[in-house]
N, C-alpha and C positions, 0 to 999 in steps of 0.2 A: 788587564784580563787576557792573558796569553791564550786561554782556551777559546775565547770568543774570536780572537784574531785568527787562530788556525781554522775555525769554523767558517769565518768570512772568506779566508783565502781559498778554502776548499770549494765553497760555493762559486767563487769567481772563476776558478779553474774549470769547473763543470759547465759554467755558463759559456765560457770561451769555446770549449770543445763542442758543445751543442750548437753554438753559433756557426762554427766552421763546418759542421757536417752538412753535406749536400742533401737537399730534400729528395725523398724517393718520389719519382714522377709516376703518375698513374697511366702507364702505357699498357695496352692490352697485349696478350700473347701474339695475336696476328701482327701487331705493329713491331714487336720485338723480333718476330720471325722475319719480317721484311727487312729490318735493319741489318740483322746478321747475314741474311741471304745476300743482300746487296754487297756487303764487305767480302763475302766469299766470291761472288761473281766478279767484283773489281780486282780480285787478287790480293786484297789486303790480308786475307787469311789464306796462306798457301796450303796445298795438299799436305796432310800429315800434321798440321798445326793442332795442338790440343786446345779445345774450347772449354775453358773452366767457367763453371756457372758463376762463381763468386766474382771473378775478374770481369766477365761480361756484364753482370748486374751492376758492378761499380762503374764501368765505362758508360753504360746506357742509363744510369740513374734509375734503376728499377730494382724490384725485389728479385729473388732467385726463382720464384714460382713461374712467372711468364718466360723466363730464360729457359727453364727446364722444359716447359711445354713447347717452346719454339725449337729447341734442339731435337725433340722427338719428331716434330713435323719435318724438320730438315733431314732427319734420318730416313723418314718415309719417302722423301723426295730423292734420296740417294746422294745428297750433298754432304751428309755427315754420317759417320759410323760411331756407334756407341758400344764400347767394349766393357764387359763386366769388370768391376773393381779397378778400372782405369779411367773411364770417363768418355767424353765425346771428342772426336777428331774430325778435321776436314777430310772428306773422302779422297783417297788417291784416285787419280784419273790417268789411265794409260792410253797409249796410242791405239791399242785394240778397242778400248771404250769409244774413242773418237770415231774410229772406222765403223764400229757396229751401230752407233747412234745415227751417224749420217746415212749409212746404208738403209737403215730402217726408215729414217725420215723421208728419203727419196721415194721409197715404196708407198708409205702411208700418205704423205702430204700431196704427192702428185695424184694419187687416187682421189683424195679429198677434193682437189681442185677440179677434177673431171666431174665429180658428183655435184660440186658447187655450181658448175656451169649449167647443170640441168635443174637444180633444186633451189638455187639462191632466191631469196626474198628481197624486196625493195630495201628493207632496212639493212641487209647485209651489204648491198652495193653502196648505199649511202655511207656506211661506216668505212668501207674500203676507200672510197673517194676522199673522205675526211682525213683518214690516216695518211694517205698519199700527200695531201696538201700540207699536213703537219710535218711530215718528213721533209718535204721540199723547203718549208720555212726554216726548220731546224738546221738543215745543211747550209742554207743561205745566211742565216743570222748568227749561227754559232753561239747559242746562249751559254751561260755559265755551267749549266748541267747538261751540256751537249751530249756527252757520251751516254749518260743515263737516259737522256731523252730519246735518242735514236734507238737505243736498245729497247726501251719500252714500246715505242711505236712499231718497231720491227716484230716484237713478240706479239703485240695485239693484231697486227696484220695477218700473221700466220694462224692465229687462233680464230679470227673471224672467218677465214676460209674453211677451217675445220667446222665451225658452227654452221656455215652455209651448206656444208655437205649433208646436213640434217641426219647425221648418223651418230647417235650417242655412243655406240660401242667404239667406233673409230676415234671419236673425240677422246674417250677415256684412255684408250691405248696411246694415242699421240701425246696426251698431256704428260705422261711419264717421260717422254723424250724431250719435250720442251722445257722441262725443269732442269735438264742437265746443264751445269754451269759452263762447261767448255763450249757447248753448242753456241751460246750467245756471247761467250767470252771471245770467240773468234771474230765477232763483229767489231771489236775494238782495234783490230789490226788493219782496218780499211784506210786507204788514202782518200783524199777528197774526191779524186776521180773515180775510185771504186765505189764510194758512197753514191755518187751520181749515177753510176751504172746500176747499182742496186735499186735506186729509186726508179730508174727506167724499167727495170725488171718488174717492179711492183705495179707500175702503170700498165705495162703490157699484159701482165697476169690479170689485173682487174678488167682490162678491156676484153680479154678472151672470155672471162666469166660473165661479164655484162652481155656479150653477144651470144652466149650460150654455146660457145665452141669448146666442147669438152676435150677433144683431142689436142687442140692447141694449148688449152689451160694446163693439161697434164704435162705436155712437153716443156712448156715454159717454166713451170715450177720445178720439174725434174732438173732442168739446166741451171736454174737459180740456186738450188741447194747444192748441186754438184760443184758449182763454181766456188761456193763458200768452203766446201770440203777440200777442194784442190788448193785453195788459198791457205787453209790451215796446214795441209800437208807440206806446202812450200815453206811455211813458217818454221816447221820443225825439220826441214831439210830432206823431206822424203819425196815431194811431188814437184810438179812443174810450177813456174811462177804464174 
C-alpha cells in the first residue's frame, strides 16, 4: 500500500518538525523589554543595529507581540528609533548626547541631593544604607553577574536620592536621563580602585543626607557625577584621566 506508506512518512516528518520546534515561552512585554534593554546597555546591540521583531522573538522564545511592545517602550526611552517602513534600530549616541546628559544630571541630581538632605524619610536612609552594603559585597565577592549587579545597585542608589527629594516633577525629568544607556554604560569602564572610590562617594553622600547637610550633599553628588563624566571623556580621548 504505497499510498499508506507516503501518508505515514508525511506524518512522521511533521511529528519530527513539531518536536524540534522550540516552545513559545510566556514572557510578558516588560520582561522582554528588560532583556532587550540589557543587551543594548551591555553593548551586545551596538548603535545603528537593526532590531528585527522576528529575529528577537526567535532569540527570546516569545511571540512577536511582546517584542513589538518592548521596542515601542525602548523608543520612548530614547534607546531605540523606529523608522517608518524600515523598522527599529538601536539609537545612535553621540559625544554631544553624552555631554548634554551628564551636564543635566549634574544640575538635576545635585539639586535632588540637597532636597533629600532636608526631606528624606527613614525608609530612604535605610534603603541607601542597604544599597551601600550590597555594593560593598558585590565589589568584594565579584559574583558571576558582577557588572549587571553593580549597575543595578548604582541605578537604584541614584533613584532613591531622587525619591528622597520628594519632588515628583524632578523625578519625572530625571528618569529620562537615567534611562540613557551610555550613562550607565560608562560604569563598566571602572577599575577595581575606581569602583571602591565610587562606593566611598556613595557612603559620603549618604552620610551628608543622613546628617541633613544639604550644601555638602549637593557638592558631593556634583563631584561624583562629574568624575564619571570625566572618565567617559578620557575613555573617548577627550578629557583628563
